[in-house]
N, C-alpha and C positions, 0 to 999 in steps of 0.2 A: 631491286636485286639485293641479295645478301652476300657479303664478301666471304670467301672460303679460306682466305689466307691474308696475313698482314706482315709486311716486312719492309725491306729496302733494297733498291738497286745500287750495287757498288760499282761505280763507273770511274775508275782511276781513284782519285781522292775525293770525288763527288759522291755524296750519298743522297738517294732520292727515295723518300718514304712513299710506299704504294700499298694499295689493296688489290687483291685478285678476285675477279668475278668470272664464273663460268660463262663463256661466250655463246655456247650453243645448247640447244635442247631438242630432243627427238619427239616429234608428235606421232608416236606410234600407238596402236591399240594394245592396251594391256588386258589380256584375258586371264581370268582366274580358272583354276581347276574346280569344277562343281560336280555335284551328284546329278546325273542326267534325269533322275526320277523327280526330284523336288527342287533342284537348283541350289542346294546347300553347298557352302564352301567346303572344300577338302582341306583339312588341317593335318600337319605332320608333327609327330612327337620326336624330340631329341632323345634317342635311346643309345646308351653305351653298348658298344659291340662286345665288350668283355664281360661285364656283369649283367647286362640286359635291363638295367634300371633306367628310368627316365631321368635326364639330367637337367637341372635348372640352368638358365642362361648364365647366372653369376658363377657357376662352377665350371664353365667351359673355358679352356685355355688354348693357346696356339701350339700345335705340335708339328714337328718336321720328322719324317721317316727317313732314316739312313739306309744305305744300300744293304746293310746286314740285317735290316728289319727292326732295329731299335728305334724308338720314338723319343725325340728330344722335346721336352715340354718347355715352352718359353712363356714367362710371365711378363706383365707390363713393365716391371722394373728392369727386367733383362733387356728389353728393347730400348729403354732409356740410356743404357750403357753402350750403345753401338759406337764403335770407334771411328766416328766421322762427325763432320761439322753439321749440326742440325740447327744452327742459328737461322733466324728469319732473314736470310740474305739471298739476293739474286746477284751472283758474282759474274760480271762481264769478263769473259776470257779472251775473246778476239772478235774481229769483224770480218765477214766474208761476203763475197758477191752472191746475190740472190740465186743466179743461175747455177751455182755450184752445189746447192742443197737439193737433194732428191726428196720430193714430197712423200716418198714411201716411209720416211722416218717420222713424219708428223703424227702426233697421237691425239692430243686434246688442246683446245684453244681457250684462252683466258683474256679478258679485258683487264687492263691495269689502270687504276684510278690513283692520281697523286694525292698525298696529304696536302692540306692547304698551304703549309709552309714550303712544300716541295714542287709547287706548280711551275715555277720558272725553270729550274733545272730539268724537270720532266719535259717541258715544251722544247727546251734546248736539245735534249737527246733525241726526241722524236723528229725534230726538224733536221738534225744532222743525219739521221738514218734515211729520212725521206730524200734529202738532196744527194746523198752518196750512193743511193740504190743498193745499200748493203744491209745485212742482217747482223744482229749481235748474238754471238754464241754465249750462252750463259749456263750456269749450274744452279739448281734450286732443290731444296729438300722440302717435300710436301708429305705430310703424314709419315714422317720418319723414313721416307724413300727418296734417295737422291736421284735426280734425273737430269739429263741434258735437255736444253730448251733453246728456242730462238726468240728474239725480240724483233719486231718489225713495226714500221709505221703504217697505220691504216686510218685514212681520213684524219681526224684530229686526235687519235688515240695511239697508245702503244699496245700491241697485242703480243701475247706470249703463246708459243706453241710448244708444249712438252714433246719430247722426242724419244723414240726407241733407241736403245744401244745397238751397235752394229751386230752383235751376236744374237739379237732378238729378231732380226730380219732373216727369214728363211731363204736358203739358197735354192733357186729353181733347178730341178733335175728332170728334164724332159728329153726324150729320145731325139726329137727333131732338131734340138740345138746343135747336135754334132753332125747333122746332115748337110750336104752341099746342095742347096736349093737354088736353082737358076731362075732369075727374073728377067724376062725379055724386055729390051728397051722400049718397045711399043706399048707393052703392058704398064711399065713404070710411067711412061708419058701420059697414058690415059688415066692412070690412078692419080697422078698429080693434077690432071685437069679436073677430075672429080673433086679432089680436095679444094681446088680453087673455086669451083662452082658452088660449093657448099660453105665457103668461108664466111664468117660474120663476126660480130662483136658479142662477147658473152654477156648475157643479161639473164640472171637466174629467174627473174620474174616472168620471163617468157615461157617457162616450162611449168607443167602441172603435175601434181602428185596423183596420178590416175588410181593407184592402189587405195589411197585414203578415201578418195571420192567414191570408189566402188564399194569399199567396206562400209562407209557411212550409209549408203543406200541399202545394203543387205541388212545391217543392224536396225535401221529405221523400219524396214519392211517386216522384219521378225517381231519388233516391238509392237507394231500395229496389227500383226496377224495378217498382213497383206501378202500378195503373191510376190515371190522373189524376182528381182530383175533377171532378164535373160542374158546369158553370156554371149557376147558377139561372136558371130561365125568367123572362123579363121579361113582366109583364102588359101586355096591349094597352091602348092609351089609351082605347079605347071611343068612345062617342058624343061628338061635338063639342057643348059646351054654352057658353052665354054667360057673361060674367064674373060677373054677379050670382049666377047659379045655382052657379057654381064656388065662389064665396065662401061661400054659404049651406051647401053640402055640406061645405066645409072646416071651418067652425065646428062643424058637427054631429060630424064625425070627431074634431076636437080635443077636444071636450067628452067624447066617449065614451072616448077614450084617457086623458084625465085621470081619469075616473071609475074606469077599470081600475087606474090607478096608486094611487089613493087606497085602493081596496079591498085591493090587495096590501100596502099599508103598515099596515093596521089590525091584523092579528095581531101584527106586530112591535112596534107601539106598546103593545098589550095586554100582551105578554110583558115589555116593559121596565118597565111600570107594576107588574106583579106582582113582578118581581125587586127593584124599588125598595122595596116594602113589606117585603121580607125583610131589609132592612138595607143594600142597595147604594145607590149614588148615584142610580140611576134613569136615568142617561144611557146611550144606546145608540150605540156607535161602529161604523162600518163596518169590518170586518176588512181588514187590508192586502191589496192585490191580490198574487197570486202572480206572480213573474217568469216570463215565458214562456221556455221553453228554446228556444234557437236551434238549428236543424239543423246538423249538422256539415258 
């Protein structure tokens, strides 16, 4: 991985040199705009709206349009004079309980790697966060943009989540929010039962990206000139039932599905137990998932 930022965490009088690495990547399909007739890529020219001439990239500047229509042109040296601290520092402002932070504010995630000389204070801060169950509220400037962020302990690392400012989170404005909706006690009881029957431990590896798999099949078929896979038929909704009946049937289906999962796990558990008696540790780990080959 290549670091995208280098600086230091300022934790009281302690300074911890770190590097930032992007923690996530999206495995989405990137489509190009092409000419349907010959597959040629479509290119766009940068043309000035005023003079109509094509503009070289070196001659393009940043512009901000004011309410009266005037455009303020900003050069790189103008941005260097921003009246804020752009030092490569992650300033710890305070520590807050995890449950007090709404995930809606989280924006992007980064791994933090300590400099060799900063490993000990890095581990110290990570361990302190882990034991306290708290997050560190910090400020950081990345690419001349100051942002709020959170530091948390994850496994053996410190992870930073950049955050939106409060005025960047839109306020919901829906008619039903002002309505007085009555929920009957028996419905709430049945809904709680449904939640309990579907409860489990979150393991992201148990879920599959059906869209990616389906798109890979379509692209592979088109590349080979083969017949495209059929879209699965959607079952009809059937009869209209009331909320209470729908909840009751949902609970029954959930319990039935859970029973099937438990039965499927029994042989594996039995096998693990027998292997443990032969001198193994008795633990059974899920084999690593094979990487999916992407079509050319």
